[in-house]
N, C-alpha and C positions, 0 to 999 in steps of 0.2 A: 615586389610582386609575390603574392602568396601562392603556395602550391596546394594541390588537392590533398586531403588526408589519404593515407594509403588504402583505406577501406572502400573508397569510391573512386572510380576511374571511368574516363570516357571510353566508349566501346561502340563502334559502328554508328548507328543513328540513335544512340542512347547512352546509358551508363551501366556499370556493373557495381554491385555492392557486395562486399564480403561481410557476412553476418555471423554472429554467435547467437543462436536462438534459445530463448528460455521459454519452454512451453508451460502451460498451467499457471501463468502469472495472474496477478490480480487485475491487470488491465493491459491493453495493447499499447505499447509505447517504445520509443527508442531509448536506450540507456547510454552509458558511457562507452568510450573506446576501450577495447580489450586487445591491446597489441595492434595488429594490423586488421582488426575487425571491429565492427560496431555491434553492441548488444541490441537485440530486439526481443522484447518481452511480448508474448502472445498468450491469450487466455485459453486457447484451445489445447486439448491434450494431444500428445504425439501418437494418436491411434487412427488407423484407417485413413491416413492422409488429411485428417482434420486440421492439424497445425499448418501443413503446407497450404491448404486452401485459405486458412485465416491469414497467412503471410501474404499471399497473392492479393487478397481482398484489402488488407490493411495498406500495403504498399501502393496499390492502384489508387485508393482514396487519398493517401498522403501526398502522392506526386501528381494527382489530378489526371490520371490516364485510365484507359479501359483495362479491365482485368486481363484481356487478351494481350496486352503489351508487357505483362509481367511474367517472366519465365524463371523457374529455378533451374539453373544450368549445372550446378554441382552440389552434392550433399543432400539429395532428396530424402535419404533415410537417416541422416545424422543431424546433429545440432549445429555444425559448421556448414554454412551454405553460401553459395555465390548465386546472386540473383541478377538477371539482366532486365533492364527496364527500358523499353523503346519510347522515343518521343520526349525524352527529358535531357536537357543539356547539362553538362558538368557544372556550369555556373549556377543554373537553377537548382540543381541537386544540393550544391554547397549551401545556397541560401536557405532552402527548406530544412536542411539538416542543422542549420545554425553554425556552419563552419565559416571561418574568415575567408 
């Protein structure tokens, strides 16, 4: 039986992701694991909430949920963030993230 990677966990009616965000990247994409977090590259700069808005938009599209289902719960002003995503099961998240 496989266990979920430490950066993604079931929470309420969805999941929580622990992310290390890299703003001003060349493209929006998930990167490698960084300890207990997963790298997320975002093209938007970390100015006036642009990066946070880009994170919400990217994760909503990636997981196939509405933007209103994605919430930054910790780290709104830093690079280390915890994001809650409603309506996504742990198994579905693992599959989409390419985890065993």
